N, C-alpha and C positions, 0 to 999 in steps of 0.2 A: 450287760447293758451296753458296753462299749461297741460290741459288734452290731447291735441294733442301731446305735447312733450313726455308725459308719454307713450301714445299709440304707438308712432313711435320711442321710445327710443332715443330721441334727446335732445340736450341741447340748451339753449339760452344764448349767451355770451354777456357781456357788457364791456365797458372800461370807464376809467375816462375821463370826458370831459375837454376841455380847454388845451389839450396838443398836439394839432395837429402838431406843429413844431417838437416835439420829435417823434411823431408817424411816420412822414414822413421819418425819418431815418431808419425805420424798413422795408420799401418797398425795396425789392431787385430786382424785375423785374416787368414790366407791359407790356402787349401786347393786342391788339384787336384780339378777336377770332371769332366775328360775327358782322354783320351789320356795317361794317366800314364806310359806307356812312352816318351813323347817328352821326359820330364824337364823341362828349362827351357822347352821349347816347348809344353808341355802347356797346356790351358785351365785357368786359375786363377780362383777367386772371391776377390776381395780386399775386405775390409771396411775402410773408411777413415772416420775421424771428424774433423770440423772441418778439412777440407782447404781452404786459401785459394785459391779459383779466381776468374777473371774470365770474364764472358760476352763472348766475342769477337764472335760473330755471334748475333743474337737471332731470334725467330720473325717479326719484322716487317721483316727485312732490315737492321737496324742493324748497324754495323760499328765496333767500338771503335778499330780502327787508322785508318780513314778519319776518324773523329771526332777523334782525336788530332792529325791533320794540320790540322784546322780551327782549332785553338787557336793564338792568336798569342802 
């Protein structure tokens, strides 16, 4: 996946697990935009504000997980 991210100049974002109650406070709006008949599986548009994310893989091939292994 890292090569595709470099090719298409995209990033892969991650967040800290185990903080879902906190993260739910960051959702400002949610609405169904397609396939409403599928209910929970419908396509939703979610507006989120100030969500704390990390760039795991950047557009240059950088990898936060590999970098963490280099720290002594």
